[in-house]
Biopython code that builds the backbone (N, CA, C, O; Angstrom):
import numpy as np
from Bio.PDB.StructureBuilder import StructureBuilder

atoms = [
    (1, "MET", "N", (-15.885, -61.364, -59.949)),
    (1, "MET", "CA", (-15.242, -60.066, -60.059)),
    (1, "MET", "C", (-14.750, -59.880, -61.480)),
    (1, "MET", "O", (-14.281, -60.822, -62.118)),
    (2, "ASN", "N", (-14.860, -58.672, -61.962)),
    (2, "ASN", "CA", (-14.454, -58.366, -63.326)),
    (2, "ASN", "C", (-12.936, -58.420, -63.421)),
    (2, "ASN", "O", (-12.224, -57.861, -62.587)),
    (3, "GLU", "N", (-12.458, -59.101, -64.450)),
    (3, "GLU", "CA", (-11.023, -59.285, -64.608)),
    (3, "GLU", "C", (-10.317, -57.963, -64.890)),
    (3, "GLU", "O", (-9.192, -57.754, -64.436)),
    (4, "GLN", "N", (-10.966, -57.069, -65.634)),
    (4, "GLN", "CA", (-10.344, -55.808, -66.002)),
    (4, "GLN", "C", (-10.213, -54.883, -64.794)),
    (4, "GLN", "O", (-9.195, -54.204, -64.662)),
    (5, "SER", "N", (-11.225, -54.834, -63.898)),
    (5, "SER", "CA", (-11.167, -53.932, -62.747)),
    (5, "SER", "C", (-10.167, -54.397, -61.706)),
    (5, "SER", "O", (-9.672, -53.587, -60.923)),
    (6, "SER", "N", (-9.861, -55.686, -61.683)),
    (6, "SER", "CA", (-8.904, -56.171, -60.697)),
    (6, "SER", "C", (-7.469, -56.031, -61.178)),
    (6, "SER", "O", (-6.540, -56.196, -60.387)),
    (7, "ASN", "N", (-7.269, -55.735, -62.432)),
    (7, "ASN", "CA", (-5.936, -55.608, -62.999)),
    (7, "ASN", "C", (-5.395, -54.201, -62.711)),
    (7, "ASN", "O", (-5.939, -53.224, -63.226)),
    (8, "PRO", "N", (-4.330, -54.076, -61.895)),
    (8, "PRO", "CA", (-3.784, -52.758, -61.574)),
    (8, "PRO", "C", (-3.264, -52.020, -62.809)),
    (8, "PRO", "O", (-3.289, -50.791, -62.860)),
    (9, "ARG", "N", (-2.804, -52.763, -63.784)),
    (9, "ARG", "CA", (-2.285, -52.124, -64.980)),
    (9, "ARG", "C", (-3.403, -51.410, -65.738)),
    (9, "ARG", "O", (-3.164, -50.339, -66.297)),
    (10, "SER", "N", (-4.600, -51.962, -65.773)),
    (10, "SER", "CA", (-5.728, -51.331, -66.460)),
    (10, "SER", "C", (-6.090, -50.021, -65.790)),
    (10, "SER", "O", (-6.391, -49.037, -66.467)),
    (11, "ARG", "N", (-6.065, -49.999, -64.486)),
    (11, "ARG", "CA", (-6.363, -48.765, -63.766)),
    (11, "ARG", "C", (-5.321, -47.696, -64.087)),
    (11, "ARG", "O", (-5.678, -46.536, -64.295)),
    (12, "THR", "N", (-4.072, -48.056, -64.131)),
    (12, "THR", "CA", (-3.007, -47.115, -64.425)),
    (12, "THR", "C", (-3.166, -46.558, -65.830)),
    (12, "THR", "O", (-3.010, -45.356, -66.044)),
    (13, "GLN", "N", (-3.472, -47.417, -66.783)),
    (13, "GLN", "CA", (-3.672, -46.960, -68.156)),
    (13, "GLN", "C", (-4.892, -46.059, -68.241)),
    (13, "GLN", "O", (-4.885, -45.066, -68.968)),
    (14, "SER", "N", (-5.925, -46.397, -67.510)),
    (14, "SER", "CA", (-7.136, -45.587, -67.508)),
    (14, "SER", "C", (-6.857, -44.206, -66.909)),
    (14, "SER", "O", (-7.297, -43.191, -67.448)),
    (15, "ASP", "N", (-6.127, -44.172, -65.795)),
    (15, "ASP", "CA", (-5.762, -42.887, -65.188)),
    (15, "ASP", "C", (-4.902, -42.067, -66.131)),
    (15, "ASP", "O", (-5.087, -40.857, -66.259)),
    (16, "PHE", "N", (-3.960, -42.728, -66.790)),
    (16, "PHE", "CA", (-3.073, -42.050, -67.721)),
    (16, "PHE", "C", (-3.861, -41.466, -68.898)),
    (16, "PHE", "O", (-3.618, -40.333, -69.313)),
    (17, "ALA", "N", (-4.791, -42.234, -69.421)),
    (17, "ALA", "CA", (-5.619, -41.764, -70.538)),
    (17, "ALA", "C", (-6.478, -40.572, -70.105)),
    (17, "ALA", "O", (-6.647, -39.622, -70.868)),
    (18, "GLY", "N", (-7.009, -40.620, -68.904)),
    (18, "GLY", "CA", (-7.804, -39.501, -68.393)),
    (18, "GLY", "C", (-6.971, -38.244, -68.229)),
    (18, "GLY", "O", (-7.427, -37.138, -68.521)),
    (19, "GLU", "N", (-5.761, -38.424, -67.763)),
    (19, "GLU", "CA", (-4.856, -37.283, -67.585)),
    (19, "GLU", "C", (-4.492, -36.661, -68.927)),
    (19, "GLU", "O", (-4.460, -35.438, -69.059)),
    (20, "ILE", "N", (-4.221, -37.491, -69.913)),
    (20, "ILE", "CA", (-3.903, -36.984, -71.249)),
    (20, "ILE", "C", (-5.105, -36.243, -71.824)),
    (20, "ILE", "O", (-4.955, -35.183, -72.433)),
    (21, "GLY", "N", (-6.287, -36.798, -71.631)),
    (21, "GLY", "CA", (-7.501, -36.149, -72.121)),
    (21, "GLY", "C", (-7.720, -34.784, -71.502)),
    (21, "GLY", "O", (-8.058, -33.830, -72.203)),
    (22, "SER", "N", (-7.530, -34.681, -70.196)),
    (22, "SER", "CA", (-7.730, -33.388, -69.526)),
    (22, "SER", "C", (-6.674, -32.375, -69.968)),
    (22, "SER", "O", (-6.980, -31.190, -70.095)),
    (23, "LYS", "N", (-5.450, -32.815, -70.202)),
    (23, "LYS", "CA", (-4.410, -31.902, -70.685)),
    (23, "LYS", "C", (-4.726, -31.415, -72.096)),
    (23, "LYS", "O", (-4.497, -30.251, -72.423)),
    (24, "ALA", "N", (-5.251, -32.305, -72.925)),
    (24, "ALA", "CA", (-5.612, -31.901, -74.286)),
    (24, "ALA", "C", (-6.729, -30.872, -74.263)),
    (24, "ALA", "O", (-6.699, -29.906, -75.025)),
    (25, "VAL", "N", (-7.708, -31.070, -73.402)),
    (25, "VAL", "CA", (-8.814, -30.113, -73.281)),
    (25, "VAL", "C", (-8.282, -28.757, -72.819)),
    (25, "VAL", "O", (-8.703, -27.722, -73.336)),
    (26, "ARG", "N", (-7.356, -28.750, -71.846)),
    (26, "ARG", "CA", (-6.769, -27.494, -71.374)),
    (26, "ARG", "C", (-6.002, -26.782, -72.482)),
    (26, "ARG", "O", (-6.068, -25.558, -72.598)),
    (27, "LYS", "N", (-5.271, -27.549, -73.300)),
    (27, "LYS", "CA", (-4.516, -26.931, -74.398)),
    (27, "LYS", "C", (-5.457, -26.285, -75.414)),
    (27, "LYS", "O", (-5.210, -25.171, -75.876)),
    (28, "ILE", "N", (-6.516, -26.978, -75.753)),
    (28, "ILE", "CA", (-7.478, -26.438, -76.715)),
    (28, "ILE", "C", (-8.114, -25.173, -76.154)),
    (28, "ILE", "O", (-8.258, -24.177, -76.863)),
    (29, "LYS", "N", (-8.493, -25.214, -74.888)),
    (29, "LYS", "CA", (-9.102, -24.041, -74.252)),
    (29, "LYS", "C", (-8.111, -22.882, -74.198)),
    (29, "LYS", "O", (-8.494, -21.734, -74.427)),
    (30, "ALA", "N", (-6.850, -23.165, -73.901)),
    (30, "ALA", "CA", (-5.828, -22.113, -73.832)),
    (30, "ALA", "C", (-5.626, -21.473, -75.202)),
    (30, "ALA", "O", (-5.418, -20.263, -75.289)),
    (31, "ARG", "N", (-5.682, -22.257, -76.262)),
    (31, "ARG", "CA", (-5.541, -21.696, -77.603)),
    (31, "ARG", "C", (-6.702, -20.772, -77.938)),
    (31, "ARG", "O", (-6.514, -19.724, -78.554)),
    (32, "ARG", "N", (-7.901, -21.165, -77.530)),
    (32, "ARG", "CA", (-9.067, -20.313, -77.773)),
    (32, "ARG", "C", (-8.978, -19.020, -76.976)),
    (32, "ARG", "O", (-9.314, -17.948, -77.479)),
    (33, "GLU", "N", (-8.525, -19.124, -75.732)),
    (33, "GLU", "CA", (-8.446, -17.953, -74.863)),
    (33, "GLU", "C", (-7.271, -17.059, -75.216)),
    (33, "GLU", "O", (-7.260, -15.890, -74.829)),
    (34, "ALA", "N", (-6.283, -17.568, -75.937)),
    (34, "ALA", "CA", (-5.104, -16.769, -76.273)),
    (34, "ALA", "C", (-5.492, -15.555, -77.109)),
    (34, "ALA", "O", (-4.886, -14.493, -76.972)),
    (35, "GLN", "N", (-6.482, -15.698, -77.963)),
    (35, "GLN", "CA", (-6.923, -14.580, -78.774)),
    (35, "GLN", "C", (-7.531, -13.495, -77.898)),
    (35, "GLN", "O", (-7.388, -12.309, -78.196)),
    (36, "ASN", "N", (-8.199, -13.877, -76.835)),
    (36, "ASN", "CA", (-8.832, -12.910, -75.944)),
    (36, "ASN", "C", (-7.829, -12.217, -75.037)),
    (36, "ASN", "O", (-8.107, -11.126, -74.537)),
    (37, "HIS", "N", (-6.677, -12.820, -74.816)),
    (37, "HIS", "CA", (-5.697, -12.239, -73.905)),
    (37, "HIS", "C", (-5.154, -10.906, -74.414)),
    (37, "HIS", "O", (-4.856, -10.013, -73.621)),
    (38, "VAL", "N", (-5.026, -10.772, -75.722)),
    (38, "VAL", "CA", (-4.515, -9.515, -76.272)),
    (38, "VAL", "C", (-5.494, -8.390, -75.951)),
    (38, "VAL", "O", (-5.094, -7.335, -75.460)),
    (39, "TRP", "N", (-6.768, -8.617, -76.228)),
    (39, "TRP", "CA", (-7.781, -7.586, -75.960)),
    (39, "TRP", "C", (-7.934, -7.364, -74.464)),
    (39, "TRP", "O", (-8.136, -6.236, -74.016)),
    (40, "PHE", "N", (-7.839, -8.438, -73.692)),
    (40, "PHE", "CA", (-7.932, -8.312, -72.238)),
    (40, "PHE", "C", (-6.784, -7.463, -71.706)),
    (40, "PHE", "O", (-6.981, -6.618, -70.833)),
    (41, "GLY", "N", (-5.587, -7.690, -72.237)),
    (41, "GLY", "CA", (-4.416, -6.916, -71.809)),
    (41, "GLY", "C", (-4.546, -5.450, -72.157)),
    (41, "GLY", "O", (-4.221, -4.581, -71.348)),
    (42, "LEU", "N", (-5.024, -5.170, -73.369)),
    (42, "LEU", "CA", (-5.216, -3.775, -73.765)),
    (42, "LEU", "C", (-6.293, -3.106, -72.919)),
    (42, "LEU", "O", (-6.159, -1.950, -72.517)),
    (43, "GLY", "N", (-7.353, -3.844, -72.659)),
    (43, "GLY", "CA", (-8.419, -3.303, -71.809)),
    (43, "GLY", "C", (-7.930, -3.039, -70.399)),
    (43, "GLY", "O", (-8.304, -2.044, -69.778)),
    (44, "MET", "N", (-7.091, -3.935, -69.896)),
    (44, "MET", "CA", (-6.557, -3.759, -68.545)),
    (44, "MET", "C", (-5.651, -2.534, -68.483)),
    (44, "MET", "O", (-5.680, -1.785, -67.507)),
    (45, "MET", "N", (-4.844, -2.331, -69.527)),
    (45, "MET", "CA", (-3.983, -1.144, -69.551)),
    (45, "MET", "C", (-4.824, 0.121, -69.532)),
    (45, "MET", "O", (-4.496, 1.079, -68.832)),
    (46, "GLY", "N", (-5.905, 0.127, -70.299)),
    (46, "GLY", "CA", (-6.796, 1.283, -70.321)),
    (46, "GLY", "C", (-7.452, 1.517, -68.982)),
    (46, "GLY", "O", (-7.556, 2.653, -68.520)),
    (47, "LEU", "N", (-7.898, 0.438, -68.358)),
    (47, "LEU", "CA", (-8.547, 0.553, -67.053)),
    (47, "LEU", "C", (-7.580, 1.056, -65.993)),
    (47, "LEU", "O", (-7.934, 1.900, -65.170)),
    (48, "ILE", "N", (-6.380, 0.547, -66.016)),
    (48, "ILE", "CA", (-5.368, 0.992, -65.056)),
    (48, "ILE", "C", (-5.017, 2.458, -65.296)),
    (48, "ILE", "O", (-4.860, 3.231, -64.351)),
    (49, "GLY", "N", (-4.896, 2.830, -66.563)),
    (49, "GLY", "CA", (-4.605, 4.222, -66.882)),
    (49, "GLY", "C", (-5.680, 5.161, -66.369)),
    (49, "GLY", "O", (-5.378, 6.190, -65.764)),
    (50, "TRP", "N", (-6.931, 4.806, -66.609)),
    (50, "TRP", "CA", (-8.023, 5.664, -66.132)),
    (50, "TRP", "C", (-8.118, 5.676, -64.613)),
    (50, "TRP", "O", (-8.510, 6.685, -64.026)),
    (51, "SER", "N", (-7.763, 4.562, -63.968)),
    (51, "SER", "CA", (-7.823, 4.548, -62.502)),
    (51, "SER", "C", (-6.761, 5.459, -61.892)),
    (51, "SER", "O", (-6.879, 5.834, -60.726)),
    (52, "VAL", "N", (-5.735, 5.822, -62.646)),
    (52, "VAL", "CA", (-4.729, 6.777, -62.185)),
    (52, "VAL", "C", (-5.103, 8.195, -62.626)),
    (52, "VAL", "O", (-4.968, 9.145, -61.854)),
    (53, "VAL", "N", (-5.570, 8.332, -63.860)),
    (53, "VAL", "CA", (-5.859, 9.656, -64.423)),
    (53, "VAL", "C", (-7.026, 10.337, -63.719)),
    (53, "VAL", "O", (-6.950, 11.527, -63.414)),
    (54, "VAL", "N", (-8.098, 9.606, -63.457)),
    (54, "VAL", "CA", (-9.299, 10.233, -62.885)),
    (54, "VAL", "C", (-9.022, 10.873, -61.516)),
    (54, "VAL", "O", (-9.366, 12.041, -61.333)),
    (55, "PRO", "N", (-8.415, 10.166, -60.544)),
    (55, "PRO", "CA", (-8.132, 10.836, -59.274)),
    (55, "PRO", "C", (-7.134, 11.996, -59.407)),
    (55, "PRO", "O", (-7.221, 12.986, -58.680)),
    (56, "THR", "N", (-6.185, 11.860, -60.346)),
    (56, "THR", "CA", (-5.217, 12.940, -60.555)),
    (56, "THR", "C", (-5.920, 14.196, -61.077)),
    (56, "THR", "O", (-5.675, 15.298, -60.585)),
    (57, "LEU", "N", (-6.786, 14.028, -62.064)),
    (57, "LEU", "CA", (-7.517, 15.178, -62.597)),
    (57, "LEU", "C", (-8.512, 15.740, -61.573)),
    (57, "LEU", "O", (-8.712, 16.952, -61.494)),
    (58, "ALA", "N", (-9.121, 14.860, -60.805)),
    (58, "ALA", "CA", (-10.054, 15.328, -59.771)),
    (58, "ALA", "C", (-9.317, 16.152, -58.713)),
    (58, "ALA", "O", (-9.810, 17.196, -58.286)),
    (59, "GLY", "N", (-8.151, 15.692, -58.293)),
    (59, "GLY", "CA", (-7.353, 16.447, -57.333)),
    (59, "GLY", "C", (-6.907, 17.782, -57.899)),
    (59, "GLY", "O", (-6.931, 18.796, -57.202)),
    (60, "THR", "N", (-6.504, 17.787, -59.151)),
    (60, "THR", "CA", (-6.088, 19.037, -59.795)),
    (60, "THR", "C", (-7.257, 20.006, -59.906)),
    (60, "THR", "O", (-7.121, 21.195, -59.616)),
    (61, "GLY", "N", (-8.399, 19.489, -60.328)),
    (61, "GLY", "CA", (-9.593, 20.344, -60.450)),
    (61, "GLY", "C", (-10.007, 20.923, -59.112)),
    (61, "GLY", "O", (-10.334, 22.106, -59.020)),
    (62, "LEU", "N", (-9.997, 20.103, -58.078)),
    (62, "LEU", "CA", (-10.343, 20.595, -56.741)),
    (62, "LEU", "C", (-9.335, 21.638, -56.275)),
    (62, "LEU", "O", (-9.710, 22.648, -55.680)),
    (63, "GLY", "N", (-8.058, 21.392, -56.546)),
    (63, "GLY", "CA", (-7.023, 22.365, -56.176)),
    (63, "GLY", "C", (-7.202, 23.694, -56.890)),
    (63, "GLY", "O", (-7.066, 24.755, -56.281)),
    (64, "LEU", "N", (-7.507, 23.638, -58.185)),
    (64, "LEU", "CA", (-7.742, 24.879, -58.935)),
    (64, "LEU", "C", (-8.965, 25.625, -58.387)),
    (64, "LEU", "O", (-8.948, 26.849, -58.254)),
    (65, "TRP", "N", (-10.010, 24.882, -58.076)),
    (65, "TRP", "CA", (-11.230, 25.498, -57.536)),
    (65, "TRP", "C", (-10.956, 26.154, -56.183)),
    (65, "TRP", "O", (-11.399, 27.272, -55.921)),
    (66, "LEU", "N", (-10.209, 25.433, -55.317)),
    (66, "LEU", "CA", (-9.865, 26.000, -54.005)),
    (66, "LEU", "C", (-9.009, 27.252, -54.150)),
    (66, "LEU", "O", (-9.238, 28.247, -53.461)),
    (67, "ASP", "N", (-8.024, 27.207, -55.043)),
    (67, "ASP", "CA", (-7.155, 28.380, -55.252)),
    (67, "ASP", "C", (-7.936, 29.577, -55.793)),
    (67, "ASP", "O", (-7.644, 30.720, -55.442)),
    (68, "LYS", "N", (-8.925, 29.316, -56.643)),
    (68, "LYS", "CA", (-9.702, 30.403, -57.233)),
    (68, "LYS", "C", (-10.705, 30.993, -56.236)),
    (68, "LYS", "O", (-10.854, 32.212, -56.153)),
    (69, "ASN", "N", (-11.383, 30.141, -55.491)),
    (69, "ASN", "CA", (-12.458, 30.597, -54.596)),
    (69, "ASN", "C", (-11.990, 30.956, -53.186)),
    (69, "ASN", "O", (-12.655, 31.730, -52.498)),
    (70, "PHE", "N", (-10.889, 30.424, -52.758)),
    (70, "PHE", "CA", (-10.370, 30.716, -51.426)),
    (70, "PHE", "C", (-8.886, 31.060, -51.516)),
    (70, "PHE", "O", (-8.040, 30.261, -51.114)),
    (71, "PRO", "N", (-8.571, 32.225, -52.032)),
    (71, "PRO", "CA", (-7.159, 32.586, -52.195)),
    (71, "PRO", "C", (-6.448, 32.644, -50.834)),
    (71, "PRO", "O", (-6.967, 33.172, -49.850)),
    (72, "SER", "N", (-5.272, 32.092, -50.831)),
    (72, "SER", "CA", (-4.438, 32.128, -49.628)),
    (72, "SER", "C", (-2.984, 32.092, -50.073)),
    (72, "SER", "O", (-2.690, 32.020, -51.266)),
    (73, "GLU", "N", (-2.086, 32.142, -49.110)),
    (73, "GLU", "CA", (-0.666, 32.107, -49.466)),
    (73, "GLU", "C", (-0.221, 30.708, -49.885)),
    (73, "GLU", "O", (0.829, 30.557, -50.509)),
    (74, "HIS", "N", (-1.014, 29.672, -49.548)),
    (74, "HIS", "CA", (-0.698, 28.291, -49.936)),
    (74, "HIS", "C", (-1.531, 27.906, -51.156)),
    (74, "HIS", "O", (-2.736, 28.155, -51.204)),
    (75, "HIS", "N", (-0.885, 27.309, -52.119)),
    (75, "HIS", "CA", (-1.581, 26.867, -53.324)),
    (75, "HIS", "C", (-1.902, 25.379, -53.203)),
    (75, "HIS", "O", (-1.043, 24.564, -52.867)),
    (76, "TRP", "N", (-3.155, 25.051, -53.484)),
    (76, "TRP", "CA", (-3.628, 23.686, -53.314)),
    (76, "TRP", "C", (-3.470, 22.835, -54.574)),
    (76, "TRP", "O", (-3.512, 21.607, -54.488)),
    (77, "THR", "N", (-3.297, 23.438, -55.703)),
    (77, "THR", "CA", (-3.320, 22.693, -56.967)),
    (77, "THR", "C", (-2.254, 21.599, -57.012)),
    (77, "THR", "O", (-2.567, 20.439, -57.278)),
    (78, "LEU", "N", (-1.021, 21.958, -56.757)),
    (78, "LEU", "CA", (0.058, 20.976, -56.840)),
    (78, "LEU", "C", (-0.078, 19.905, -55.761)),
    (78, "LEU", "O", (0.134, 18.722, -56.029)),
    (79, "ALA", "N", (-0.428, 20.311, -54.555)),
    (79, "ALA", "CA", (-0.564, 19.348, -53.459)),
    (79, "ALA", "C", (-1.673, 18.329, -53.752)),
    (79, "ALA", "O", (-1.494, 17.131, -53.533)),
    (80, "LEU", "N", (-2.820, 18.814, -54.250)),
    (80, "LEU", "CA", (-3.915, 17.894, -54.538)),
    (80, "LEU", "C", (-3.664, 17.092, -55.812)),
    (80, "LEU", "O", (-4.175, 15.980, -55.948)),
    (81, "LEU", "N", (-2.890, 17.636, -56.746)),
    (81, "LEU", "CA", (-2.483, 16.856, -57.921)),
    (81, "LEU", "C", (-1.654, 15.652, -57.479)),
    (81, "LEU", "O", (-1.899, 14.531, -57.924)),
    (82, "VAL", "N", (-0.678, 15.883, -56.610)),
    (82, "VAL", "CA", (0.174, 14.789, -56.111)),
    (82, "VAL", "C", (-0.649, 13.805, -55.278)),
    (82, "VAL", "O", (-0.465, 12.592, -55.382)),
    (83, "ALA", "N", (-1.551, 14.330, -54.455)),
    (83, "ALA", "CA", (-2.397, 13.446, -53.645)),
    (83, "ALA", "C", (-3.283, 12.576, -54.538)),
    (83, "ALA", "O", (-3.448, 11.385, -54.276)),
    (84, "GLY", "N", (-3.851, 13.166, -55.591)),
    (84, "GLY", "CA", (-4.670, 12.397, -56.528)),
    (84, "GLY", "C", (-3.860, 11.359, -57.274)),
    (84, "GLY", "O", (-4.328, 10.245, -57.506)),
    (85, "LEU", "N", (-2.648, 11.721, -57.648)),
    (85, "LEU", "CA", (-1.765, 10.779, -58.332)),
    (85, "LEU", "C", (-1.431, 9.601, -57.419)),
    (85, "LEU", "O", (-1.470, 8.448, -57.846)),
    (86, "CYS", "N", (-1.106, 9.895, -56.175)),
    (86, "CYS", "CA", (-0.804, 8.821, -55.214)),
    (86, "CYS", "C", (-2.019, 7.929, -54.990)),
    (86, "CYS", "O", (-1.896, 6.704, -54.958)),
    (87, "LEU", "N", (-3.174, 8.532, -54.836)),
    (87, "LEU", "CA", (-4.405, 7.771, -54.649)),
    (87, "LEU", "C", (-4.689, 6.902, -55.873)),
    (87, "LEU", "O", (-5.073, 5.741, -55.736)),
    (88, "GLY", "N", (-4.502, 7.458, -57.061)),
    (88, "GLY", "CA", (-4.710, 6.691, -58.289)),
    (88, "GLY", "C", (-3.739, 5.533, -58.415)),
    (88, "GLY", "O", (-4.134, 4.443, -58.829)),
    (89, "CYS", "N", (-2.481, 5.745, -58.069)),
    (89, "CYS", "CA", (-1.489, 4.671, -58.127)),
    (89, "CYS", "C", (-1.809, 3.569, -57.130)),
    (89, "CYS", "O", (-1.672, 2.388, -57.448)),
    (90, "LEU", "N", (-2.231, 3.938, -55.936)),
    (90, "LEU", "CA", (-2.637, 2.932, -54.949)),
    (90, "LEU", "C", (-3.855, 2.147, -55.435)),
    (90, "LEU", "O", (-3.935, 0.931, -55.262)),
    (91, "ASN", "N", (-4.793, 2.857, -56.041)),
    (91, "ASN", "CA", (-5.981, 2.216, -56.582)),
    (91, "ASN", "C", (-5.604, 1.226, -57.681)),
    (91, "ASN", "O", (-6.105, 0.102, -57.697)),
    (92, "ALA", "N", (-4.736, 1.626, -58.591)),
    (92, "ALA", "CA", (-4.299, 0.749, -59.674)),
    (92, "ALA", "C", (-3.528, -0.446, -59.123)),
    (92, "ALA", "O", (-3.728, -1.574, -59.574)),
    (93, "TRP", "N", (-2.662, -0.211, -58.168)),
    (93, "TRP", "CA", (-1.887, -1.301, -57.565)),
    (93, "TRP", "C", (-2.815, -2.315, -56.897)),
    (93, "TRP", "O", (-2.626, -3.521, -57.054)),
    (94, "ALA", "N", (-3.810, -1.840, -56.158)),
    (94, "ALA", "CA", (-4.747, -2.748, -55.493)),
    (94, "ALA", "C", (-5.534, -3.553, -56.522)),
    (94, "ALA", "O", (-5.752, -4.750, -56.334)),
    (95, "TRP", "N", (-5.960, -2.911, -57.601)),
    (95, "TRP", "CA", (-6.741, -3.604, -58.614)),
    (95, "TRP", "C", (-5.900, -4.663, -59.321)),
    (95, "TRP", "O", (-6.362, -5.786, -59.522)),
    (96, "VAL", "N", (-4.675, -4.316, -59.697)),
    (96, "VAL", "CA", (-3.794, -5.269, -60.374)),
    (96, "VAL", "C", (-3.450, -6.428, -59.442)),
    (96, "VAL", "O", (-3.394, -7.578, -59.877)),
    (97, "SER", "N", (-3.225, -6.134, -58.185)),
    (97, "SER", "CA", (-2.928, -7.182, -57.212)),
    (97, "SER", "C", (-4.101, -8.146, -57.080)),
    (97, "SER", "O", (-3.907, -9.361, -57.038)),
    (98, "LYS", "N", (-5.306, -7.615, -57.017)),
    (98, "LYS", "CA", (-6.510, -8.451, -56.902)),
    (98, "LYS", "C", (-6.690, -9.312, -58.147)),
    (98, "LYS", "O", (-6.990, -10.501, -58.034)),
    (99, "GLU", "N", (-6.514, -8.733, -59.326)),
    (99, "GLU", "CA", (-6.655, -9.485, -60.571)),
    (99, "GLU", "C", (-5.564, -10.543, -60.705)),
    (99, "GLU", "O", (-5.826, -11.649, -61.178)),
    (100, "SER", "N", (-4.355, -10.213, -60.296)),
    (100, "SER", "CA", (-3.255, -11.171, -60.356)),
    (100, "SER", "C", (-3.530, -12.365, -59.454)),
    (100, "SER", "O", (-3.288, -13.508, -59.839)),
    (101, "LYS", "N", (-4.030, -12.102, -58.265)),
    (101, "LYS", "CA", (-4.367, -13.190, -57.340)),
    (101, "LYS", "C", (-5.490, -14.046, -57.906)),
    (101, "LYS", "O", (-5.445, -15.271, -57.798)),
    (102, "ALA", "N", (-6.497, -13.418, -58.508)),
    (102, "ALA", "CA", (-7.612, -14.165, -59.094)),
    (102, "ALA", "C", (-7.125, -15.049, -60.241)),
    (102, "ALA", "O", (-7.545, -16.201, -60.348)),
    (103, "LEU", "N", (-6.243, -14.528, -61.101)),
    (103, "LEU", "CA", (-5.706, -15.325, -62.200)),
    (103, "LEU", "C", (-4.840, -16.472, -61.684)),
    (103, "LEU", "O", (-4.871, -17.577, -62.225)),
    (104, "HIS", "N", (-4.066, -16.196, -60.632)),
    (104, "HIS", "CA", (-3.218, -17.232, -60.044)),
    (104, "HIS", "C", (-4.084, -18.344, -59.444)),
    (104, "HIS", "O", (-3.787, -19.524, -59.629)),
    (105, "ASP", "N", (-5.142, -17.980, -58.733)),
    (105, "ASP", "CA", (-6.040, -18.971, -58.143)),
    (105, "ASP", "C", (-6.750, -19.776, -59.226)),
    (105, "ASP", "O", (-6.936, -20.985, -59.090)),
    (106, "GLN", "N", (-7.144, -19.098, -60.300)),
    (106, "GLN", "CA", (-7.808, -19.772, -61.404)),
    (106, "GLN", "C", (-6.863, -20.761, -62.070)),
    (106, "GLN", "O", (-7.285, -21.854, -62.449)),
    (107, "GLN", "N", (-5.601, -20.401, -62.219)),
    (107, "GLN", "CA", (-4.616, -21.297, -62.820)),
    (107, "GLN", "C", (-4.382, -22.505, -61.931)),
    (107, "GLN", "O", (-4.234, -23.618, -62.437)),
    (108, "GLU", "N", (-4.344, -22.314, -60.621)),
    (108, "GLU", "CA", (-4.162, -23.438, -59.711)),
    (108, "GLU", "C", (-5.337, -24.399, -59.788)),
    (108, "GLU", "O", (-5.148, -25.612, -59.707)),
    (109, "GLU", "N", (-6.566, -23.867, -59.946)),
    (109, "GLU", "CA", (-7.738, -24.724, -60.084)),
    (109, "GLU", "C", (-7.655, -25.543, -61.361)),
    (109, "GLU", "O", (-8.032, -26.715, -61.369)),
    (110, "LYS", "N", (-7.164, -24.938, -62.446)),
    (110, "LYS", "CA", (-7.036, -25.650, -63.712)),
    (110, "LYS", "C", (-6.006, -26.764, -63.609)),
    (110, "LYS", "O", (-6.177, -27.834, -64.192)),
    (111, "ASP", "N", (-4.926, -26.503, -62.859)),
    (111, "ASP", "CA", (-3.858, -27.495, -62.733)),
    (111, "ASP", "C", (-4.280, -28.693, -61.893)),
    (111, "ASP", "O", (-3.758, -29.793, -62.068)),
    (112, "ASP", "N", (-5.220, -28.482, -60.986)),
    (112, "ASP", "CA", (-5.661, -29.593, -60.125)),
    (112, "ASP", "C", (-6.576, -30.536, -60.809)),
    (112, "ASP", "O", (-7.021, -31.512, -60.205)),
]
sb = StructureBuilder()
sb.init_structure("model")
sb.init_model(0)
sb.init_chain("A")
sb.init_seg("    ")
for serial, (resi, resn, name, xyz) in enumerate(atoms, 1):
    if name == "N":
        sb.init_residue(resn, " ", resi, " ")
    sb.init_atom(name, np.array(xyz, "f"), 0.0, 1.0, " ", f" {name:<3s}", serial, name[0])
structure = sb.get_structure()
């Protein structure tokens, strides 16, 4: 039997060295990815903004069209603007929640 493999201290040192190596690799990777986080954050803000703006404008446009083509005592513009805004906010919330969960799961995988 190999003397080194039977020595518990060698195994502990080997495990410790492996752990240090994996932490160093994670730090280097995190430094590289840190530059991308700024652009990712700005892109996410833009995406979230558009996910709110598009349904709001669509609701407003539909409301204006309904008010123009089907005049009635009730005006649809404000109601559909609010409905579009609510739909856009729900859409943005769902997207951010999904991305947050994905990032959290990815971080847990890195830690393991």
